[in-house]
C-alpha positions as CSV (number, residue, x, y, z in Angstrom):
1,M,-111.9,-77.1,25.6
2,Y,-112.3,-76.5,21.8
3,P,-110.5,-79.2,19.8
4,I,-108.7,-78.6,16.5
5,V,-110.2,-81.0,14.0
6,K,-108.1,-79.9,11.0
7,K,-104.8,-78.0,10.5
8,E,-103.4,-76.9,7.2
9,K,-100.5,-74.7,6.1
10,L,-101.8,-72.4,3.3
11,A,-98.6,-70.4,2.6
12,D,-95.5,-69.2,4.4
13,K,-96.5,-68.3,7.9
14,I,-100.2,-68.6,7.1
15,Y,-102.3,-71.4,8.6
16,L,-105.9,-72.7,8.6
17,M,-107.6,-74.5,11.4
18,D,-111.1,-76.0,11.8
19,V,-112.1,-75.8,15.5
20,K,-115.0,-77.6,17.1
21,A,-117.1,-74.8,18.6
22,P,-120.8,-75.7,18.1
23,R,-122.3,-72.6,19.8
24,V,-120.2,-70.2,17.8
25,A,-121.0,-72.1,14.6
26,Q,-124.7,-72.0,15.3
27,Y,-124.9,-68.2,15.7
28,C,-122.1,-66.7,13.7
29,E,-122.6,-64.7,10.5
30,P,-120.1,-63.5,7.8
31,G,-118.1,-60.5,9.0
32,Q,-117.9,-61.5,12.7
33,F,-114.8,-62.6,14.6
34,V,-113.8,-64.8,17.5
35,I,-111.2,-64.6,20.3
36,V,-109.0,-67.6,21.0
37,K,-106.7,-68.4,23.9
38,I,-104.3,-71.3,23.8
39,D,-104.4,-71.8,27.6
40,E,-105.1,-69.9,30.8
41,Q,-101.8,-67.9,30.5
42,G,-102.2,-67.3,26.8
43,E,-102.8,-64.0,25.1
44,R,-106.3,-63.2,23.7
45,I,-106.1,-63.3,19.9
46,P,-109.0,-61.8,17.8
47,L,-109.4,-63.6,14.5
48,T,-112.1,-63.1,11.8
49,I,-114.2,-66.1,10.9
50,C,-113.1,-67.6,7.6
51,D,-115.9,-70.2,7.3
52,Y,-118.3,-72.1,9.4
53,N,-120.3,-75.4,9.3
54,R,-123.4,-75.3,11.5
55,E,-124.0,-79.1,11.1
56,A,-120.5,-80.1,12.0
57,G,-120.3,-77.4,14.6
58,T,-117.0,-76.1,13.4
59,I,-115.4,-72.7,12.8
60,T,-112.6,-72.1,10.3
61,I,-109.9,-69.6,11.3
62,V,-106.9,-68.4,9.3
63,F,-104.0,-66.7,11.0
64,Q,-100.5,-65.4,10.1
65,T,-97.6,-65.8,12.5
66,V,-96.6,-62.3,13.6
67,G,-95.7,-62.6,17.2
68,A,-95.1,-65.0,20.1
69,S,-98.8,-66.0,20.6
70,T,-99.5,-66.8,17.0
71,Q,-96.2,-68.7,16.8
72,R,-97.4,-70.8,19.8
73,M,-100.6,-71.5,17.8
74,V,-98.5,-73.0,15.1
75,S,-97.3,-75.7,17.5
76,L,-100.9,-76.9,18.0
77,E,-101.9,-79.9,15.9
78,Q,-105.0,-81.7,15.0
79,G,-106.4,-83.2,18.3
80,D,-105.0,-80.4,20.4
81,A,-107.5,-77.8,21.8
82,F,-107.9,-74.2,22.7
83,A,-108.7,-73.3,26.3
84,D,-111.1,-70.5,25.1
85,F,-112.9,-69.9,21.9
86,V,-115.2,-66.9,22.4
87,G,-117.7,-65.6,19.8
88,P,-119.4,-64.7,17.7
89,L,-118.3,-61.1,18.3
90,G,-118.6,-57.9,16.3
91,C,-121.3,-56.9,13.9
92,P,-122.1,-59.1,10.8
93,S,-121.7,-57.7,7.3
94,D,-124.3,-55.2,6.4
95,L,-125.0,-57.1,3.2
96,I,-126.7,-60.0,5.0
97,D,-129.4,-57.6,6.2
98,E,-130.2,-56.2,2.8
99,D,-133.1,-57.5,0.6
100,I,-131.8,-60.3,-1.5
101,E,-133.6,-59.2,-4.6
102,E,-132.1,-55.7,-4.3
103,L,-128.7,-57.2,-3.8
104,K,-129.1,-59.1,-7.0
105,K,-129.5,-55.8,-8.9
106,K,-126.1,-54.5,-7.6
107,K,-122.7,-55.0,-9.1
108,I,-120.5,-55.8,-6.1
109,V,-116.8,-56.2,-6.0
110,F,-114.6,-57.5,-3.1
111,I,-110.9,-56.5,-2.9
112,A,-108.9,-58.9,-0.7
113,G,-105.3,-58.3,0.3
114,G,-103.1,-61.1,1.8
115,V,-104.7,-62.7,4.8
116,G,-107.7,-60.4,4.2
117,T,-108.8,-63.0,1.8
118,A,-110.0,-65.1,4.7
119,P,-112.7,-62.8,6.0
120,V,-113.7,-62.0,2.4
121,Y,-114.4,-65.6,1.6
122,P,-117.5,-66.2,4.0
123,Q,-119.2,-63.1,2.6
124,V,-118.7,-64.1,-1.0
125,K,-119.8,-67.6,-0.2
126,W,-123.0,-66.3,1.6
127,L,-123.9,-64.2,-1.3
128,H,-123.3,-67.1,-3.7
129,E,-125.5,-69.3,-1.7
130,H,-128.3,-66.7,-1.9
131,G,-128.0,-66.3,-5.6
132,V,-126.1,-63.0,-5.6
133,D,-123.2,-62.7,-8.0
134,C,-120.1,-60.7,-7.1
135,D,-116.6,-60.2,-8.4
136,V,-113.5,-60.7,-6.3
137,I,-110.0,-59.1,-6.7
138,M,-107.6,-61.0,-4.5
139,G,-103.9,-60.4,-4.3
140,S,-100.6,-60.8,-2.4
141,R,-97.0,-59.8,-2.8
142,N,-96.2,-63.0,-4.8
143,K,-97.8,-66.3,-6.0
144,D,-96.5,-68.3,-3.0
145,L,-98.5,-66.1,-0.5
146,L,-101.9,-66.5,-2.3
147,I,-104.5,-68.3,-0.2
148,L,-107.9,-69.9,-0.8
149,E,-107.8,-69.3,-4.6
150,D,-109.7,-72.5,-5.5
151,E,-112.3,-71.9,-2.7
152,M,-112.8,-68.3,-3.9
153,R,-113.1,-69.2,-7.5
154,A,-115.9,-71.6,-6.7
155,V,-118.1,-68.9,-5.2
156,A,-117.1,-65.7,-7.1
157,A,-118.8,-64.7,-10.4
158,N,-115.4,-63.5,-11.6
159,L,-112.1,-63.9,-9.8
160,Y,-109.2,-61.6,-10.6
161,V,-105.8,-62.6,-9.1
162,T,-103.0,-60.1,-8.7
163,T,-99.5,-60.2,-7.4
164,D,-97.2,-57.3,-6.7
165,D,-94.2,-58.9,-8.4
166,G,-96.2,-60.2,-11.4
167,S,-95.3,-63.9,-10.6
168,Y,-99.0,-64.8,-11.1
169,G,-102.1,-63.2,-12.6
170,F,-102.3,-59.4,-13.0
171,H,-99.0,-57.6,-12.3
172,G,-99.8,-55.0,-9.7
173,T,-102.1,-54.2,-6.8
174,G,-105.8,-54.9,-6.3
175,T,-106.3,-51.1,-6.7
176,A,-104.5,-51.1,-10.0
177,Q,-106.7,-54.1,-11.1
178,L,-109.8,-52.2,-10.2
179,Q,-108.7,-49.2,-12.2
180,E,-108.0,-51.3,-15.2
181,L,-111.4,-53.0,-15.0
182,W,-113.0,-49.5,-14.7
183,D,-111.0,-48.3,-17.7
184,Q,-112.4,-51.3,-19.6
185,G,-115.9,-50.2,-18.8
186,V,-116.7,-52.5,-15.9
187,R,-118.8,-50.6,-13.3
188,Y,-119.5,-51.4,-9.7
189,D,-122.2,-50.2,-7.3
190,H,-120.6,-51.4,-4.1
191,C,-117.1,-52.4,-2.9
192,V,-115.9,-54.3,0.2
193,A,-112.1,-54.1,0.8
194,I,-110.3,-56.1,3.5
195,G,-106.6,-56.4,3.9
196,P,-103.6,-54.4,5.2
197,M,-104.4,-50.8,6.4
198,I,-102.4,-49.2,3.6
199,M,-104.1,-51.3,1.0
200,M,-107.6,-50.3,2.2
201,K,-106.6,-46.7,2.4
202,F,-105.6,-46.6,-1.3
203,V,-108.6,-48.7,-2.4
204,C,-110.9,-46.1,-0.7
205,K,-109.0,-43.2,-2.3
206,L,-109.7,-44.7,-5.7
207,T,-113.3,-45.8,-5.0
208,K,-114.1,-42.3,-3.7
209,E,-112.8,-40.8,-7.0
210,L,-114.9,-43.4,-8.9
211,G,-118.0,-42.8,-6.8
212,I,-118.2,-46.4,-5.5
213,P,-119.6,-46.8,-1.9
214,T,-117.0,-48.8,0.0
215,V,-116.9,-50.8,3.2
216,V,-113.7,-51.8,5.0
217,S,-112.9,-54.1,7.8
218,M,-110.8,-52.7,10.6
219,N,-109.9,-56.1,12.1
220,P,-106.2,-55.5,11.6
221,I,-106.1,-53.0,14.5
222,M,-108.0,-55.1,17.1
223,V,-106.2,-56.4,20.2
224,D,-108.5,-57.2,23.1
225,G,-111.7,-57.6,21.1
226,T,-114.1,-56.3,23.8
227,G,-113.8,-52.5,23.7
228,M,-111.7,-52.5,26.9
229,C,-108.2,-51.7,25.8
230,G,-108.8,-48.9,23.3
231,A,-106.3,-50.3,20.8
232,C,-108.8,-50.3,18.0
233,R,-110.0,-46.7,18.6
234,L,-110.5,-44.9,15.3
235,V,-112.3,-41.9,13.9
236,V,-115.1,-42.5,11.4
237,G,-116.4,-39.2,10.0
238,D,-116.6,-37.0,13.1
239,E,-117.3,-39.9,15.5
240,V,-115.0,-42.0,17.7
241,K,-115.5,-45.7,17.1
242,F,-114.0,-49.0,18.3
243,A,-113.5,-51.7,15.7
244,C,-114.3,-54.6,18.0
245,V,-117.6,-53.4,19.3
246,D,-118.8,-50.9,16.6
247,G,-117.5,-52.9,13.7
248,P,-115.3,-54.4,12.4
249,E,-116.8,-53.0,9.2
250,F,-117.2,-49.3,8.5
251,D,-117.8,-46.8,5.7
252,G,-114.3,-46.7,4.2
253,H,-114.7,-43.2,2.8
254,L,-115.3,-41.9,6.4
255,V,-112.4,-43.7,8.1
256,D,-109.3,-41.6,9.0
257,F,-106.7,-44.1,7.9
258,D,-103.7,-41.9,8.5
259,Q,-104.8,-41.3,12.1
260,A,-105.5,-45.0,12.7
261,M,-102.2,-46.1,11.3
262,K,-100.2,-43.5,13.3
263,R,-102.1,-44.5,16.4
264,Q,-101.5,-48.2,15.7
265,Q,-97.7,-47.6,15.8
266,Q,-98.0,-45.3,18.9
267,Y,-99.9,-48.0,20.8
268,K,-97.1,-50.5,20.6
269,T,-94.9,-48.6,23.1
270,E,-95.5,-47.8,26.8
271,E,-94.7,-44.1,26.2
272,G,-97.0,-44.0,23.2
273,R,-99.9,-45.6,25.2
274,A,-99.4,-43.0,28.0
275,M,-99.6,-40.2,25.5
276,L,-102.7,-41.6,23.8
277,K,-104.4,-41.9,27.2
278,L,-103.5,-38.3,28.0
279,T,-104.6,-36.8,24.7
280,E,-107.7,-38.9,24.2
281,G,-109.2,-38.5,27.6
282,D,-112.6,-40.2,28.1
283,T,-112.7,-41.5,24.6
284,H,-109.5,-43.5,25.1
285,H,-111.0,-46.4,27.0
286,G,-109.2,-48.3,29.8
287,G,-108.9,-51.7,31.4
288,C,-106.2,-53.1,29.2
289,G,-103.7,-53.1,32.0
290,Q,-101.2,-51.4,29.7
291,C,-101.9,-47.7,30.3
292,G,-100.7,-47.3,33.8
């Protein structure tokens, strides 16, 4: 069992939990994820790691209630425990393998949308701890849905906060904020964008025009987390990849977002899953128990 040592409501339907999982905390790196199960009958839920404390043996997860399983998670309190807490899974951020002195020469910007702020935070924190400055653009639909602002401000060189409705910070999207900074003469050598699929699509459209190499995290399309179900199948360049085992981070300029978003909707229905299995053949993957 993996006890919950802290629970906090960050915003409407968005919660943070610190979970005692020493082995995961010992080996995890920024960019990776875990799979949690409430009990033996519970659904497997993949969640990116928001933070970790190796000494305390804890992992911080942030989740949004979007279905029955995450709604059940909300009922758990400090002192309760998860039956399973598996990880670390997926590939760490490419940034942690780069030479630190070379990273210090780069101008890096992170663009976080909504709950995507949670997986951005450990990467920015890791860079800050290694003396690498980076800027962060973080946004949400309105002020009440912003999360981890104080934590991000403590580790970012410059933090730009945006809201779609203008209730706080810059009035507009993170993409619009990046364009405004560019128009003001701010230049970036590398971008990492994490958030809703449509947000990452338009960030990549802009950064491709501006010539900024961009990495995106495809964790929003993960379901099983082990490469078994095929839910997170996507096309990157001319190759078929799976977000959970090949990612979750990929070159955003090579990701076919339109195909991934269309497939994500199709996968939600039994008829859609059957059609995907038929059309994708050997690259579909099986074992999810949903494809007949």
